C-alpha positions in Angstrom: 18.4 -0.1 32.9 14.7 0.3 33.4 13.1 0.5 36.8 11.3 -2.7 37.9 7.8 -1.2 37.9 8.0 -0.4 34.2 5.6 -2.9 32.3 6.8 -5.5 29.9 5.2 -3.7 26.9 7.2 -0.6 27.6 10.3 -2.9 28.0 9.6 -4.5 24.6 9.2 -1.2 22.9 12.4 0.3 24.4 14.3 -3.0 23.3 13.0 -2.7 19.6 13.9 1.0 19.5 17.4 0.3 20.8 17.9 -2.5 18.1 16.5 -0.3 15.4 18.9 2.4 16.4 21.8 0.0 16.4 20.9 -1.2 12.9 20.7 2.3 11.6 24.2 3.3 13.0 25.6 0.0 11.6 24.4 0.9 8.2 25.7 4.4 8.5 29.1 3.0 9.4 29.1 0.7 6.5 28.1 3.7 4.0 30.9 5.8 5.5 33.5 3.2 4.7 33.6 2.7 0.8 34.4 -1.0 -0.1 33.0 -2.3 3.0 29.4 -3.6 3.7 26.6 -3.0 1.5 26.9 -0.9 -1.8 24.2 0.1 -4.2 25.1 -1.1 -7.6 22.6 1.3 -9.4 19.7 3.3 -8.0 17.2 3.4 -10.7 14.3 4.5 -8.5 11.7 2.6 -6.4 8.7 0.3 -6.6 6.4 -1.2 -4.1 3.2 -3.0 -3.3 1.0 -1.9 -0.3 -2.4 -2.8 1.2 -4.9 0.2 1.3 -8.0 1.1 3.1 -10.6 3.4 1.7 -13.2 5.4 3.8 -15.9 6.7 1.8 -17.2 10.5 2.4 -20.4 12.2 2.0 -23.3 10.7 0.3 -21.2 7.7 -1.0 -20.2 7.2 2.8 -23.9 6.9 3.8 -24.3 3.9 1.3 -21.0 2.1 1.4 -18.8 0.7 4.1 -15.0 0.8 4.3 -13.2 -0.6 1.2 -10.0 -2.7 1.1 -7.6 -3.3 -1.7 -4.0 -3.2 -3.1 -1.7 -0.5 -4.6 1.1 -0.9 -6.9 3.5 1.8 -7.9 6.9 2.3 -9.9 8.8 5.4 -9.6 12.1 5.5 -12.1 14.4 8.4 -11.3 14.6 11.1 -14.0 18.4 11.3 -13.7 21.0 9.1 -11.9 21.6 11.6 -9.0 18.2 13.3 -9.3 15.9 13.3 -6.4 13.1 13.7 -8.8 11.2 10.5 -10.1 8.1 10.0 -12.3 5.6 7.9 -10.4 3.1 5.5 -12.0 0.5 4.4 -9.6 -2.3 1.9 -9.8 -4.8 0.7 -7.2 -7.9 -1.7 -7.0 -10.5 -1.5 -4.1 -13.3 -3.8 -3.4 -16.0 -1.7 -1.7 -18.9 -4.1 -1.4 -20.3 -7.6 -2.1 -23.9 -8.5 -2.1 -25.7 -12.0 -2.3 -29.4 -12.3 -3.0 -31.3 -15.7 -3.3 -34.3 -15.8 -5.4 -36.8 -18.6 -5.1 -37.8 -20.3 -8.5 -40.3 -23.3 -8.9 -37.6 -25.9 -9.8 -34.2 -24.5 -8.6 -32.9 -21.7 -6.4 -31.1 -18.8 -7.9 -28.4 -16.9 -6.2 -27.2 -13.4 -7.7 -24.0 -12.1 -6.4 -22.9 -8.4 -7.2 -19.2 -7.2 -6.5 -18.6 -3.4 -6.4 -15.1 -2.1 -7.4 -12.9 0.9 -8.0 -9.8 0.9 -10.1 -7.3 3.9 -10.3 -4.4 4.8 -12.3 -2.2 7.9 -11.7 0.9 9.7 -12.9 2.9 12.5 -11.4 6.2 13.6 -9.9 7.9 12.1 -6.8 10.5 13.8 -4.8 13.0 11.8 -2.5 14.9 13.5 0.1 18.0 11.9 1.9 19.8 9.8 -0.9 22.8 9.5 1.2 21.1 8.4 4.4 19.6 4.8 5.3 16.1 6.6 5.9 14.6 8.5 3.0 11.6 10.9 3.0 9.5 11.2 -0.2 6.3 13.0 -1.3 4.3 12.6 -4.5 1.3 14.0 -6.2 -0.6 12.3 -9.1 -3.3 12.9 -11.6 -5.3 10.3 -13.3 -8.4 8.3 -13.8 -10.7 6.1 -11.7 -13.1 3.4 -13.0 -16.1 2.4 -10.9 -18.1 -0.7 -11.6 -20.5 -3.4 -10.5 -20.2 -7.0 -11.7 -23.2 -9.4 -11.3 -23.1 -13.2 -11.7 -25.6 -15.8 -11.0 -25.5 -19.4 -9.8 -28.4 -21.9 -10.4 -28.6 -24.5 -7.7 -25.6 -26.8 -7.9 -25.1 -26.1 -11.7 -23.0 -23.0 -11.3 
């Protein structure tokens, strides 16, 4: 029991940690008794989608603001019980958008430019803790990046 002077935020954090610990112990108990609870049919590897933030550095950082985007990866295992996987990783970042209006004698002209970066990488991924509900992993990739700018224009209400 927590003392009365402890804030409600601290109480919420303690409650969340207690719930998480109970869930992990229940999962461990299910794994300890074969035939009960959750079972893995086949562990082929891992895959995921994440939101990413890019913070430009150096000269690039003086001209560009923070970038946002999405990352997709798949890491199939190199053997059924192997902790080693081959990770294929791709991402897309949007790091800028400009819109300029140009006055014309008969119609306004809007020019929109979007700045983007795409990456594709390949490399090993090592996963530790195959028999536990919490797994640690590390990876390294080598690959390519493609940086581009795309401009489009809009003439008045004509598109």
